[in-house]
N, C-alpha and C positions, 0 to 999 in steps of 0.2 A: 503493498499502499502506498504510496504517496504523501508525505507528509502535507500541509497547506504550504508551507514557504515554501516546498517545490513545486507545486501547482502552479503558485504566484509567481516562480519563477518564469517556468518554461512558459505561460499563458505570455509575460512578459516577452520572451524570445518570438514568441508565432506573431504577437503581434509586430513586433519590430519588424520580421519580416515582410508580413503584409503590405508593413508599409512600405519598405524598399522596393517588392514588386510593384507595389500599385504607383512607385513611384519612376520603375521601366530598370531596375537594378533585378537581373535578375541570373549574379554572380555569386547570389548570397547560397547559402546550406546552412541548416541548422546542426548538431553535433547530436549524434545517433546516443539516447543510455539506453542502460541494460532492461525498463521497462519496458510491458507489452500488454498497454492498454490502449483504450481512445485517446491519450496524449500523444503516446508514441505513434499512432497510425494517424494522424495528425500532422506528426514531424515527418511522416513517409510522406504522405500525397504532397504535400508542401517541395519537398525538398526533387519531389519529380516530376514537378510541375514548374520549376523554377529552371530545371535540367534541362526538358524541352522549348523550354518558354527560349533561354538562352541559345541553342541549341538554333533558335530558324530566326530570330530578331536581333539585330543589331543596338546596343542602349549605350545608355551614357554622354548622347550628346555628337556622336561621332559617326550618327547614319550619311550620309553622303549616297545620293541616289543617282549621281553622275560616274561615281567612280566607284569600283568594288572594293573594300578593306580588304585586307589578307591580316594583317597581324597592329595588334596597336597594345604601346607600348601603357602599362595600366600600373605596375608598382615599380620605383624605384627607390636604391637604399646605397651606400656607401659605407663600409666596415671596417674597420682599423685593425691592427692584427692581433686585438682583442674577442675580436667578433662585436663592439660598441656599433651602434649606427652613428654615424660622422655626417651625411646626410638622406635626406628622404624626400620625394619627390611632392609637391602638396597633392595630386591627387591619389598617391598613396595615405598622405594621413585622412585624407575623404573619406578613401575605402573603409579603412580601417576605423572611422570616427575618434579620429583624436587629434588633438593643438600636437603642435610643430615638436613644441618642450615636451609633450611627452612621448615624443618616439626619439628624437636623436638625444642620444646621451644612457641610453637602452642598448641590454644585449636585445640582440637580432632575436634570439628566440625566446622571445619574452613575450614574440608577439607571435606564436605555433603555439599549433595543442597539442597535448603533452604527447604521441603517439610522434607525429610528429619532428620534437623538438629532439626524439632519441635519433631519430635518418639526419637530423641537421648535423648534431654532436661527432656522429661519424661518420661524414662528408668531412665537418670540419677539422677532426683530426687527419684525414687522409692527402686531406692538403695545406697541416700547419706549417711547413720548415718548406712548403716550395713556393717560387718565386714567379713561377707561371704554369697557371692551372686552368681546365676551363672545364666545367660540364653540367648536368642539370641535372634537377629533383625533382621528385613532386611532393610540396609543401602543403600543409593547408594555416593558413592565418585564423588567427580568432580575434574578432573585433572587439569595440569597446562592449557594443551589445551582448554578445556571447555569438553572433553568428558565424558561420565557417568559412572560411573559401579558401578551395581547394583549387593550387594551383598547379604548372609544373615552371619553377623555379632555373632561372641561369645564373651560372656562378661565375666567375671570372676576375681570377689576383693579377694585378698591377703592380706596376714599380713606380712611386710620384716620384719625376723628375729631378725633383730641385732637394727633398730630405731622404730620397732614395729607401722611405718608409714603402711598406708594404700595404696594398687596400684593398680591400675585395668589392667588387660590383653587381649587385647584385640588380635583378630585372626581371618582372614579371610580366610579362604578355597574354594578350587576351587575344586568341588563333580563332581568326572567323574565315570560313572561306564559302558561304550562305549566300552571300551575293554573287561573285564568282561562279560558284556553281549554278546559279539561274542564266546565270547571263549563256556561259558555255553549253546549259541541256538547251538553249534558246537556238542559239547557233546548230547546232547540232541538228533539232528538227528540224531547222526553215532549210537544211542542207538535204536534208533525207527527203523531206518532200517534195520539194523540187523535182530529185533526179526522180522520186516515188513520177511525180507527173508527167517529165520527157522518158521518162520507160514507159508509161502507160499511151501517150500518143503513138507513142512507136510502132507499138503491139496492135491497138483498137483503133480501125478507123473509129471517125469522129463521129456516122452514123449508127454506131454501135454502144455508142458510150453512156450506159445509163446515168441519170442528173441526179445529183448532189443530193439528198436529202435536206431540205432547209428546216434549224430547229423556231418551234417560237418560244417566244418570251413565258407562257406558258410551260412545255415542254421543260425548256431550261431553267426552270422553278422547281419541278418536280423530279428531275433529277440530277439536283443540288438537294432538294430534302432526304434521295434516295442517298446520299454518298453524307450525308450530314448523320442520319439516322444509324449507320454503319460505324462511319468516325467515333458516336459518340456511347454505341452500345457492342461495341465487338465481340464483347462474350457470347450473346444476344442469339437464340436460332433464328435465322429468319430462312421464310420461305423458299417453293423453288421461284426461281424465274419471273415467271409467269402471275404467278398469284402473287409475289411483291406486286410487280409495275399496278396491277389492278387495286391494288391496294392505295395506292400513288394518285392512283387515276390516270394511266396511262397502260401502253401493251408493252410485251416484251421484248419487238425490235423496236420501239423507240429506245425501250430502258440501252437495252444493249449497245446499240449505235451509238446514244447519247451520251452514254456512262464514254463509251472511250475514245467520242471525240471531243469531250470535257476537258476528260482527266489524264488520259494514253494508256488508261488501262479496263484490264475489264473486271465486272462486278465482283466476281469472285475471287480474283487475283488481288483486288483488293480490299478485299474482308479479311483475306490472308494475311498481309500485310500489317493491317490495323491489329488481331489479333496475336501476328509475332511480336510487335512493337511493346504493344500493352504486358505481354510474357517476357518480354528483358525487361523491363523497368521492374518489375515485380522482383525479379531475383537479383538485380541487382542491391535494391533497396531495400528485400524483405526479407524475411526468415520462414516465410512460408516453403512447403516441401512442393516438390514438383508436380507431382498432381492435385495437389490444391490451386495450383498456377494455371493448369491445364484447363483445367476446371474452370478456373474462370477469366479464362482464357476465349474460351468457348470451344475446345480441344476435348470430343466423346471419350479419345483413347490416349494411355500417355506415351504410345508406341507412336500414332500420326502424331503427335504432338514433338515427341524428340526428333525424328527424323524431317518435320517440317521445319524447326530450329534449326538443324543444321544445314542444312541444304540450305536456308537462308541468312546463317552467321559464320558460313563454316566451322563452327564448334558447337560440342555439345552443351545445352542446361547446364551441366556439375563441373564443366570447363570453365566456365562463366565465371561460376558462383564463385570456385575454387582460387580464380586470376583474379 
């Protein structure tokens, strides 16, 4: 059982996380506890949501509609030979919810969670007597509000030109290739469509070509409704396409054709992708058994779930959880 003080502390962190997400900051996480109750379930859900949003949205005001942003320096620190912070950029202070004087002069490890402190001490010991050293390491920072920021940290040792003192540059970069991927995918699709049209024109005379179906606004609305139903309820049983289309107020042909036109995939394939995506998140962020995850993701048998998961990701559910 949680104490009243523990409940209040966890709810304070949850409230802070919600405020950060509301302002567009999706790189924060809440550190997991060993409890297994409704509060912890809420923590897991928020962490999952933040990770999904971070993968698809450029935040912190860096969005650029004309240019694909791939790498953004979020935090920078310079440490002395003892590992004390001598300099930090303003963004690091903002992200950690601290003033500059709260950061400078403190040991770098004091901003890390306990597990990351152990990793940091190990890598620091390896580099202690080296004048040149470059490496990267996964660390989790803790903010003043007890939120957690998991990041890849780049460490570089260098010698100051005047005093010859050994310094360490710590750089934390937010990687995002989402906009780039969208742009690349769009170019590929345009080229493929052009090639397909040219090939089609050569093979079939003009008189034999069938006119392309035109989807009305109402048709598109119904197909989008099908997409949203699947995306929000991948674990549910969906009837055969003919019956599903009738429930939406359309027919099977329009549903299949329109879904492919709008989303570039079939209804069945999209349903499977959403089920596997949900299963992947639960494997990473919950302690539920694989059987339970399979059922909650809409798979009738464990064997079907395991086979589909490995075909999609290239590794089994158990391999993902171990790593």
